[in-house]
Residue, then its C-alpha position, 0 to 999 in steps of 0.5 A: m744289615l748283618a749280611l751287608k756288614y759281612l759283605l763289606m768286610i769280604l769286599g774290603i779284604g778282597l780289595f786289600g788282597s787285590a792290591g797286594a797281588l798286583v804289587a807282587y805280580d809287578i815285582f815278579l815281572s821285574e825280577q823275571l826281566r832282570r834275570l833274562l837281561a843278565r843271561s843275555k850278557t853272559g851268553e847268546p841271546g835267543a829270540e825271546v831275550g832279544t825281544l824283551a831287551h828292546r822292550p822298555f821297563r814298565p813301572m810298577r802299578v803302585r798308584l793302583a795298588l794304593q787306590l785298591a788299598a784305600a778302597g779296602t780300608l774305607t770298606l773295612l772302616v764302614t764295616e767297623s762302624i756297624v755294630m749288632i747288639p744280640d737279643g737279651a743284651a745291651g751295649v755301652r758306647v765307649s770312646q777312646i777320648s771321653g770314655a763311656r758315653p751316656g745312653t744304652l744301645y739296645p738289641g739291633v743295629h747301631l752305627i759308631t765312629p770307627l777307630v774311636d768308639s767301641i761297644a761294651i756288651y752286657d748280658t741283661r737277662e736274669q742271672v743266678y748267683s748261688t753259694l754252697a752250705s758245705e764243701n761239695p766237689k760235684q757242685k760249683g759255687d762259693l762256700l758261705t758260712v756265718q756265725a750265730r749268736e753262740g759263735l757256731n758256724i752255719g753254712l748257708a746255701v743262698a741263691v740270688r736272681y738278679r739282672l743288670d739295669p739297662k738304663r744304667l749300663d754306662s754307670i755300671h761300666a764306668n764304676l763297677p768292677q768286672p765281672v759284676g756277679e763275682q766282684v759285686v754281687a758275691p761280696v754284698v750277699s756274703t757281707i749282709y748274711r754275716q751281718l744279720a746272722p749274729n742277731y739270732i741264735t742257731r736254733e732260731i736260724f734253723a727253725t723259727k726265724r729262718e724266713e725272717l732272716r731270709t726276708k731281712a737279707a733280701e731287703a738289704i741285698t736288694a737295696r744295696l745292689a739297686s744303688d749300683g744299678i743291679l735289680v734283684r728279683e728274688v733271694l732264696l735260702r735253700d739250705l742250712q748246714l749246722p755243725a755236726e755236734y750241734a746237729k746231733g745235740l739238736e736232734g736229741l733235743l728235738l726228739k725229747e721235745q717231740e716225746n714231751e709234746r707226745l706225752g702232753t698230747e696224750q695227757e690232754i687226750k685222756q683229760k678230754e676223754v674223762r671230760i667227755a665221759e662226765l658230759e655223757a653221764e650228765a647228758q644221760k642223766s638229763r635225758d632220763v629225767k626229761q624222759a621220766e617227766g615226759q612219761a608222767q606228763v603223758r600219763v596225766l594227759q592220757a588220764k585227762a583225755e580218758a575222763d573227757a572222753m567218758q563224758y562224750t562216750l555214754p551218750l554216744k553209746q546210747k545213740q549207737i544202741e538206738q541206731t542198732k535197734l533201728e537198723a535191726q527193725a529196718r532189716k526185719e522189714a526189708t526181709l519180710q518185703n523181700a520174702e513177699a516179693a520173692a513169693q510173688a516172683k515165684i508165682i509169676d515164674s510158675k504161671a509163665e512156665v505153665e504157659r510156656q509148656k502149653n505153647l511148646t505142646e501146641a507147637e509140637a502137635n502142630r509140627i507133628r501134624v504138618t510133618a505127617a501131612a508132608d510125609a503122606e504127601r511125599m509118600k503119595y508122590e513117591a508111590s506115583v513116581l515108582k508106579q510110573n518108573p519101577m526102575l527107581i527102586q533098583k537105583i535106590i537099592a543099589e545106592r543103599l547097598s554100596d557107595k562105590l556104585q554110580i547110577m545114571m538114568v538114560p532113555m531105554d531106546g537111546r534116542n536123542f542121547f548124545a553119549n549112547d555109543v560111548m555108554r554102549s562101548a563102556f558098559s557092553g559087558v554089563t547086563g542092563g534092563n530090557n531095552n525093547g520092553s515097554n510099560d503095560g497099560s501105559d498110554d505115554p509113548a515116551p520111552a521109559p528111562t533105564a538105570t545103568a550101574a557102573a563101578r564108581k571110581p574111588q574119589r581121592r581125598p585130599 
């Protein structure tokens, strides 16, 4: 809507400009034509002058200019009828005929009667009116001084947060002076504080009844301004400025009062310490008495308990003695039985040991007999073998002499032996037995084996 307003405004101004430019252009053409006609009367006319002389004068386009001016005027009137109320504000429609009209125009677009109505816009946001307690060139505000009951002047720094009631803007516009903050709020605040301050003395305003003064002033200011359509949010009393001499005297008085209060507090502390000492002494005395009484009662109870215990102790001791005797008798009998059992066990162990030795002796004799028979049988077999093969003696002796000799048994005639040629070439330098010999008195036609010795290669041990 705001863009439409500006567009209509530009259009109206353009129409007015077009009407003026049209009239100016027609006047310019008329003047040019008259000048050319004047020149034609005094001198020789040229071709252009002759042509213009035969053309009739065109009338000015006044009607078209008036139409454009009327359209521009109408457009501007439409533009003036559109009013924008910004956020945080409200407006009052003011008629040139009847004055302020009832009702409030809230933020947004509104239509009014152009050339008859106008809009008075008021800020409806919260505003702050503040005063100063003393002259200060760095701060802006009115100086507010009041008189206490003694007649001393006191400077007050007051801050009032208020806002205009949007529903009563027509009444505010019609009845209150403008601006409202300076013409209405400021006089009301200063008047109420000056009326209430004489009810208190300076010291009360400064110390004890400062909040009471602020509360009463806030209530009175709120009620007074509310009747005029001004809503008060909060009234603050920020600072007080006392007269210089009174401030010094009050400071000394406060110091003396503080000293008096300090002394009174120290005296109370001392009295409390004395009282605490007395109470501690009484408490210790009571504790000692109770402790003595408790110890006496404990001794009495212990004596009674010992007397009662003696009545049961003697029979118990007798029973313990009898039980000890019985236990000793039982241990004695158990010892005798254990000794008899140990003796019988030793006898049994001795018999078992004799029997075991006997069995071992018989087993050893039997082993010797069997070993001897086996050795005799083995020697018989060895003698028989040695008798048949005398070369075995040499083999055995060679093996016993050195572990570096390797002994092999081969047939003497070399028949039926696949490695005969190999053995001959390997051991050609080694003296062997007689290959053509034979065993005398032997009926076995098979050739007797012969022993061939060679140096055994040492085995590589890992």
